[in-house]
C-alpha positions, 0 to 999 in steps of 0.5 A: 318428838312431841312437838313434831306430832303437835305440829302435824296436828296443827297442819292437818287442822289448818288444811281442813280449815283451808278446804272449808274456806270459800275459794277465791282468786284464780281458783274461783274464776275456774269454778265459775267458768266450769259452772257456766260451761256445764250449764251451756252444755246442758242447754245444748243437748 
């Protein structure tokens, strides 16, 4: 029981750490593409 809660705490901490980490790989490519599309749409108006 105690181990389980410790495990859950560790997972929560790891999830936060992962969210703080800079994105990379395919997700980063998606971020770049979204940013470029947003900029293009802004100029078009």
